[in-house]
C-alpha positions as CSV (number, residue, x, y, z in Angstrom):
1,X,-11.4,-41.7,5.2
2,X,-14.6,-39.6,4.9
3,X,-12.9,-36.9,2.9
4,X,-14.4,-36.1,-0.5
5,X,-12.5,-33.5,-2.4
6,X,-14.4,-31.0,-4.5
7,X,-14.4,-31.2,-8.4
8,X,-11.1,-30.5,-10.1
9,X,-10.3,-26.9,-11.0
10,X,-11.2,-26.1,-14.6
11,X,-8.5,-24.5,-16.9
12,X,-9.9,-22.4,-19.7
13,X,-6.7,-21.0,-21.1
14,X,-5.9,-18.2,-18.6
15,X,-3.8,-18.2,-15.4
16,X,-2.1,-21.5,-16.1
17,X,0.3,-21.2,-13.3
18,X,-2.5,-20.9,-10.7
19,X,-4.4,-23.8,-12.2
20,X,-1.3,-26.0,-12.2
21,X,-0.8,-25.5,-8.5
22,X,-4.4,-26.3,-7.7
23,X,-4.4,-29.3,-10.0
24,X,-1.3,-30.7,-8.5
25,X,-2.8,-30.5,-5.0
26,X,-6.0,-32.1,-6.3
27,X,-4.0,-35.0,-7.8
28,X,-2.0,-35.4,-4.6
29,X,-5.3,-35.6,-2.6
30,X,-6.2,-38.6,-4.8
31,X,-2.8,-40.2,-4.6
32,X,-2.3,-39.7,-8.3
33,X,0.5,-37.1,-8.6
34,X,3.2,-39.8,-8.7
35,X,1.6,-41.3,-11.8
36,X,1.6,-37.9,-13.6
37,X,5.1,-37.1,-12.5
38,X,6.8,-40.4,-13.1
39,X,4.7,-42.1,-15.8
40,X,5.9,-45.6,-14.9
41,X,4.0,-48.8,-15.4
42,X,3.4,-51.1,-12.5
43,X,5.6,-54.3,-12.4
44,X,4.0,-57.4,-13.9
45,X,2.5,-60.0,-11.6
46,X,4.6,-62.9,-10.5
47,X,3.5,-66.5,-11.0
48,X,0.7,-67.7,-8.7
49,X,-0.1,-64.2,-7.3
50,X,-2.3,-63.9,-4.2
51,X,-5.6,-62.1,-4.3
52,X,-4.1,-59.1,-2.5
53,X,-1.4,-58.8,-5.1
54,X,-3.9,-59.0,-7.9
55,X,-6.0,-56.3,-6.3
56,X,-3.0,-54.1,-5.8
57,X,-1.9,-54.6,-9.4
58,X,-5.3,-53.6,-10.7
59,X,-5.3,-50.5,-8.5
60,X,-1.9,-49.4,-9.7
61,X,-3.0,-49.9,-13.3
62,X,-6.2,-47.9,-12.7
63,X,-4.3,-44.9,-11.3
64,X,-3.1,-44.0,-14.8
65,X,-6.6,-43.8,-16.1
66,X,-7.9,-42.0,-13.0
67,X,-5.2,-39.3,-13.4
68,X,-6.0,-39.0,-17.1
69,X,-9.7,-38.6,-16.2
70,X,-8.9,-35.9,-13.7
71,X,-6.8,-33.9,-16.2
72,X,-9.5,-34.2,-18.9
73,X,-12.2,-33.1,-16.4
74,X,-10.0,-30.2,-15.3
75,X,-9.9,-28.4,-18.7
76,X,-12.5,-26.8,-20.9
77,X,-13.6,-28.3,-24.1
78,X,-11.3,-26.0,-26.1
79,X,-8.3,-27.2,-24.1
80,X,-9.4,-30.8,-24.1
81,X,-9.0,-31.1,-27.9
82,X,-5.3,-30.4,-27.4
83,X,-4.7,-33.3,-25.0
84,X,-7.2,-35.9,-26.2
85,X,-4.6,-37.6,-28.3
86,X,-2.2,-38.1,-25.4
87,X,-1.9,-41.6,-24.1
88,X,-0.5,-41.0,-20.6
89,X,-1.3,-38.3,-18.0
90,X,2.4,-37.2,-18.0
91,X,2.2,-36.6,-21.7
92,X,-0.9,-34.5,-21.3
93,X,0.5,-32.5,-18.4
94,X,3.8,-31.8,-20.2
95,X,1.9,-30.7,-23.3
96,X,-0.2,-28.2,-21.4
97,X,2.9,-26.9,-19.5
98,X,4.9,-26.4,-22.7
99,X,2.0,-24.6,-24.5
100,X,0.9,-22.3,-21.7
101,X,4.0,-21.8,-19.6
102,X,6.6,-22.0,-22.4
103,X,10.0,-23.6,-22.5
104,X,12.7,-23.2,-19.8
105,X,14.2,-20.4,-21.8
106,X,10.9,-18.5,-21.9
107,X,10.3,-19.0,-18.2
108,X,13.8,-17.7,-17.4
109,X,13.1,-14.6,-19.4
110,X,9.8,-14.1,-17.6
111,X,11.6,-14.5,-14.3
112,X,14.2,-11.9,-15.3
113,X,11.4,-9.4,-16.2
114,X,9.5,-10.1,-12.9
115,X,12.6,-9.6,-10.8
116,X,13.3,-6.3,-12.6
117,X,9.7,-5.2,-11.9
118,X,10.2,-6.2,-8.2
119,X,13.4,-4.1,-7.9
120,X,11.8,-1.1,-9.5
121,X,8.8,-1.1,-7.2
122,X,8.4,2.1,-5.0
123,X,5.7,3.2,-2.7
124,X,3.4,6.0,-4.0
125,X,2.3,9.0,-1.9
126,X,-1.3,8.0,-2.2
127,X,-0.8,4.4,-1.1
128,X,-1.1,2.8,2.3
129,X,1.4,0.2,3.5
130,X,-1.1,-2.6,2.9
131,X,-1.8,-1.5,-0.7
132,X,1.9,-1.3,-1.3
133,X,2.5,-4.7,0.2
134,X,-0.3,-6.2,-1.9
135,X,1.3,-4.7,-5.0
136,X,4.7,-6.3,-4.1
137,X,3.1,-9.7,-3.2
138,X,1.4,-9.7,-6.6
139,X,4.8,-9.6,-8.3
140,X,6.4,-12.0,-5.8
141,X,3.6,-14.6,-6.3
142,X,4.1,-14.5,-10.1
143,X,7.8,-15.2,-9.5
144,X,7.0,-18.1,-7.2
145,X,4.5,-19.6,-9.7
146,X,7.3,-19.9,-12.1
147,X,9.2,-22.1,-9.7
148,X,11.6,-19.6,-8.1
149,X,12.2,-19.8,-4.4
150,X,11.4,-16.2,-3.3
151,X,11.5,-15.8,0.5
152,X,9.5,-13.4,2.6
153,X,12.7,-11.9,4.0
154,X,13.4,-10.3,0.6
155,X,10.0,-8.8,0.7
156,X,10.6,-7.4,4.2
157,X,13.9,-5.9,3.1
158,X,12.2,-4.4,0.0
159,X,9.5,-2.7,2.0
160,X,11.9,-1.3,4.7
161,X,14.3,0.1,2.1
162,X,11.6,1.7,-0.1
163,X,9.3,3.3,2.5
164,X,8.9,7.1,2.4
165,X,10.6,9.3,5.0
166,X,7.5,9.6,7.1
167,X,8.0,6.0,8.3
168,X,11.6,6.5,9.4
169,X,10.7,6.8,13.1
170,X,8.7,3.6,13.0
171,X,11.5,1.7,11.3
172,X,14.0,3.0,13.8
173,X,11.8,1.9,16.7
174,X,11.5,-1.5,15.2
175,X,15.2,-1.8,14.8
176,X,15.7,-1.0,18.4
177,X,13.1,-3.5,19.6
178,X,13.3,-6.3,17.0
179,X,15.7,-8.0,14.7
180,X,14.5,-6.9,11.3
181,X,16.3,-9.8,9.6
182,X,13.8,-12.2,11.3
183,X,10.6,-10.1,11.6
184,X,7.6,-11.7,9.8
185,X,6.1,-9.9,6.9
186,X,2.6,-9.7,8.4
187,X,4.0,-8.3,11.7
188,X,5.8,-5.5,9.8
189,X,2.8,-4.6,7.7
190,X,0.5,-4.5,10.8
191,X,2.9,-2.3,12.7
192,X,3.2,0.2,9.8
193,X,-0.5,0.1,9.3
194,X,-1.1,0.9,13.0
195,X,1.1,3.9,12.7
196,X,-0.9,5.1,9.7
197,X,-4.1,4.8,11.6
198,X,-2.7,6.8,14.5
199,X,-1.5,9.5,12.2
200,X,-4.8,9.7,10.4
201,X,-6.7,10.0,13.8
202,X,-4.4,12.8,14.9
203,X,-4.9,14.7,11.6
204,X,-8.7,14.3,11.9
205,X,-8.6,15.7,15.5
206,X,-6.4,18.5,14.4
207,X,-8.7,19.4,11.5
208,X,-11.7,19.4,13.7
209,X,-10.0,21.6,16.3
210,X,-8.8,24.1,13.6
211,X,-12.3,24.3,12.2
212,X,-13.8,25.0,15.6
213,X,-11.2,27.7,16.2
214,X,-11.9,29.4,12.9
215,X,-15.6,29.3,13.6
216,X,-15.0,31.0,17.0
217,X,-12.8,33.6,15.4
218,X,-15.3,34.4,12.7
219,X,-18.1,34.8,15.2
220,X,-16.1,37.0,17.5
221,X,-14.9,39.1,14.5
222,X,-18.5,39.6,13.3
223,X,-19.6,40.6,16.8
224,X,-16.7,43.0,17.3
225,X,-17.1,44.8,14.0
226,X,-20.9,45.5,14.0
227,X,-21.6,49.1,12.9
228,X,-18.2,49.7,11.5
229,X,-17.4,50.8,7.9
230,X,-17.1,48.2,5.2
231,X,-13.8,46.7,4.3
232,X,-13.7,48.4,0.9
233,X,-13.8,51.9,2.5
234,X,-10.9,50.9,4.7
235,X,-8.9,49.7,1.8
236,X,-9.5,52.9,-0.1
237,X,-8.5,55.0,2.9
238,X,-5.4,52.8,3.4
239,X,-4.4,53.4,-0.3
240,X,-4.8,57.2,0.1
241,X,-2.7,57.1,3.3
242,X,-0.1,55.0,1.5
243,X,0.0,57.4,-1.4
244,X,1.0,60.2,1.0
245,X,3.9,58.1,2.3
246,X,7.4,58.1,0.8
247,X,8.9,54.9,-0.4
248,X,12.4,54.0,-1.5
249,X,13.2,55.1,-5.0
250,X,11.6,52.8,-7.6
251,X,14.0,50.7,-9.6
252,X,12.1,51.4,-12.8
253,X,11.0,55.1,-12.7
254,X,13.1,56.3,-9.7
255,X,10.0,57.9,-8.0
256,X,9.3,57.6,-4.3
257,X,5.5,57.7,-4.4
258,X,4.9,54.0,-4.8
259,X,6.3,50.5,-4.3
260,X,8.3,48.8,-7.0
261,X,5.6,46.1,-7.6
262,X,3.0,48.8,-8.4
263,X,5.1,50.8,-10.9
264,X,3.6,51.6,-14.3
265,X,6.9,51.0,-16.1
266,X,7.7,47.5,-15.0
267,X,9.4,45.4,-17.7
268,X,7.1,42.4,-17.2
269,X,3.8,44.2,-18.0
270,X,2.3,44.6,-21.5
271,X,0.5,47.7,-22.9
272,X,-2.9,47.0,-24.2
273,X,-2.6,49.8,-26.7
274,X,0.7,49.1,-28.5
275,X,1.2,45.6,-27.2
276,X,4.7,46.3,-26.1
277,X,6.4,45.5,-22.8
278,X,7.6,48.0,-20.3
279,X,4.6,50.2,-19.5
280,X,0.8,50.2,-19.1
281,X,-1.8,51.7,-21.4
282,X,-2.3,54.8,-19.2
283,X,1.2,56.1,-19.9
284,X,1.6,54.8,-23.5
285,X,3.0,57.2,-26.0
286,X,2.6,54.9,-29.0
287,X,-1.2,54.4,-29.1
288,X,-2.6,53.8,-32.6
289,X,-4.0,56.9,-34.3
290,X,-7.3,55.2,-35.1
291,X,-7.8,54.3,-31.5
292,X,-7.0,57.9,-30.3
293,X,-9.3,59.3,-33.0
294,X,-12.1,57.0,-31.9
295,X,-11.5,58.0,-28.4
296,X,-11.7,61.7,-29.3
297,X,-14.9,61.1,-31.2
298,X,-16.4,59.3,-28.3
299,X,-15.3,62.0,-26.0
300,X,-16.9,64.7,-28.2
301,X,-20.1,62.8,-28.5
302,X,-20.3,62.5,-24.8
303,X,-19.7,66.2,-24.4
304,X,-22.4,67.1,-26.8
305,X,-24.8,64.7,-25.1
306,X,-24.0,66.3,-21.8
């Protein structure tokens, strides 16, 4: 009665499926969708019509031009040139649909590709449940825009079967308390999101407690070790003591004065002098002569200077 709908949505050549849904609703609000869908002419007037019949006939005839005006106002100038030669609103609508949505065969191929994308969707480790659900719904909405009846229950089953293992406990509790075949999509997403929030809060509290514990340990360590020798001296003393110990025979050199990982003859180390594997430079017997002569000259020069 007092309802005045907004201007029609304008189609500029992109996202035709979304525009088509909006435009259909706009035409239905003006009682013009039947004219676009059926493209039928009103029956002619009978002999001696009444004033009401004449008025109704004129209104039915005007609907055709009203619908055509809405379609022409709902496209940009570049798109208008493609439908300006159409005589009826149905002809203009079908022309736009064929050009921007494709034929039935093309739409069927698009549906196949979108269903394949839907089946291949998996939740990433860095995603939240809401982000994953939004990514799924983006594909589902594209399927629905092509005219396929895609229910929310399939989305619920997809989310439940592709969630990571960390959500297993929540899914089990939902199975015990609810019928997952009838649970709404929004309720499932909110329940999983609440579990994520609780887990994030616990991790934050644990991190703060661990940081405080490390701070207390470091302060107590510094207070207990005042006036003591530096750590480097302790390491050197520990190495000397370890050198006096006897170890199991080394697998490389058969000696008992060191551990196997500190052996000079390990097969995975490379000599810097001869570039061969199996020993270090300190015990190399194949040093280049030039290098050994240079070393001797340097040694003599140092002796003279001394």
